[in-house]
N, C-alpha and C positions, 0 to 999 in steps of 0.2 A: 504494500500500500504506500502511497505517496501523499504528502500534505502540501498544498499549494496556497499561498497568499498572493492574490492578484492586486497590485497597486496598494499595499497597506500604507496607512498614514501615521499610525501611532507606534512609536518604537517599543513601548511597553508590551503591547499585544504581540508583536513579532518576537520579542524576547521570551515571552511566555510560551509561544509556539516552539521556540528553540529548545526550551526546557522539556516540553512535551515530546519533541523529536528525540532528544537525548534519552528520555525516560522509556520510550517505546522502541527506539531503534529505527524509526521511520524517517525517511529522507524529507527534508524541508526545502521547498522551492519558493523563491520569491520572484515576482514579475515586476520589472521596472515599468514606469517610474515609481520609486518609493517616496514616501513623504518624509524621509529622514535619511541620514547617511549611515552606512554600515560601521562608521566610526563613532556613532552617537553613544554617549556614556549611558543614557537611559536604556538603550538596546542591550548594551553589554551587561548592565546591572540586572535587568530583568532575566537575562539568561544565566546569571550567577557564574559559577565556575564550571558550568557544563559545556561551554563552547567547544572544548576539544572533542566532545562526544557527538557533536552535531554535524551531520552530512548536509551541507548547505549548498544549493545550486541557485544562482541568480540568472534569470533570463531577461534579455533586453526588451522583450515585448511579448504580448500574448501569442501572436503567430509563431514566435520563436519557441515558446513553450510547447505549443501544439506540435510543431515540427520535431522537436526533441523527442516527445513521447511517441509520435508516429514512426520516427526512425528506429527507435528502440523496438517497437512492435513488429516492424517489418523484419528487423534483424533476428528477433526471437520467435517469429511466427505467432505473435500474440494478438491481443485486441488493440484496436486503434484508440486514440484519445477520445473520440466520440463515443466509443463503446465502454470506456473505462471511467469517464468523468462522472463525478457526483457533485452537482452544483448546489451549494448551500445558500439558501435565500430565505429571507423573512417573508417573502411573497409567493406563496403557492408551491405546488409540487406534491410530493408524497411525504408523509410524516417520517421522521428519522426512525421512529419505533415500529414502522410498518414496512420499511425498505429491506430488500435483500441486498447484501453486499458480497463482493468477490475479493479474494486476497490481493488482487492486483489493481483494485480501484484507485482512482485519483480523486482525493477529496479537495475541492476547490472552494475557497472563501474569498470574498471581495473586500473592497475598502470599507472602512468603518463608516464613512459618511454616506455612501451611496450603494454599497453592495457590489455585486458582480456586474460587468458590462451588460447592458440590455441586449445587445446583439448576440452575445454568448448564451444568455438565458433563452432567447428566442430560438436560436439555432438548435439548442439541445433541451427543449422544453420538457421532454420526458425524463430527463436526468436530474431534475430539480428535487431538492430535499429541504424540508423545513423542520424546525423544532417548535412544537406546539407552545403557544404562549396565550395568556389571557387577553381579551379585548382591551384596548386602551393602552397596551404596551407596544411600542413601535418595533423594538428589536432587543436582542440580547447582546452582551459584550462578545466581540469577535473571539478573544482568547478562550472564553468560557464555552462558546459553541464549538470551537475547534477541538477542545479537549473532550467534551461530551460526544461530539460527532466521531472523533477518531476511535476512542475506546469502544463506543457502541458498534462502529463498523468493524473493527478488529474482532470483537466478540461474535457478531452476527455472521462474519465471514469464516469463522472457525480458526482464525489465526491465534496461536497460543499467546497469551499475555505474558509479559515479563514475570519471571519468578521473583517473589519478594516475600521473605519471611519476617520482615519488620526491622531487620538490621540495616545499618548504613555503613559502608566502607567507602571512603573517598576513592575516586578513580585515580590512576597513576599520574595524570597530568593536572589534577585539581589545583595544585599550588602555582601552576604557571599562569602568567598574565596573558591569556589568549583572547585576542580581539575578534569580534565577529567577521570583520573584513578579511582577516587572515584565514578564515575557514571557508570563505565563499569561493566557489568555482563558477566562473562566468562562462555560459554557453550561448551560442547564437542560433541553435536549432538542432 
C-alpha cells in the first residue's frame, strides 16, 4: 500500500503522515507544489526522530505521480493507478467502513483547504472514499483521516499490522539529526 498527499499545505499534517509511514512501513508520496519547504522545522518536528525510517518520494506534479505508478504497474504486471487509487474526500463516494481494499492500493489525500483536485475526483468517481461525519461538520483533520484510513485499509486488505507488544526501543538512527529533505527522493514519472 502507498500513502499519497497531493499538494499538502500544513507541515504538521505531513509530518504526522511521516510518523504514520514510519510506524507502518508504508511509503509516503508527496505531490508538488507543497505549501511548505521540506526544510521546514515544523515538518521535521512533527515527524520527530522517525525521519530515517520514512521512505519519502516527492513528485513534481500529479501527472508525474500517475506516470510513476503506471510505470511500476507495467513493469510488475500489476494494476494501473486508476485501478489502485482510493481517493479520500469529504464529499461522496463509499464509506471507509464499507470499502474493500487491496494490499497494493494507493491511498490519496488532498490539500487541507480544498481536498483533492476536482478533475481527479471526476475522472475516478468510483474510487472515492469518505469517513462518515455528523451534519454540520465540514471535514476532519487530514492527518487524522490518513491514519484512520491507512490502518483501516491495511486491516481490510489482510495486510499484517506491525507487531507491537507495548515496548519501545529507539531505532538505530534515532539520535541522528535527519532532515526530511535528506530523505526525499524526487521522481519525475
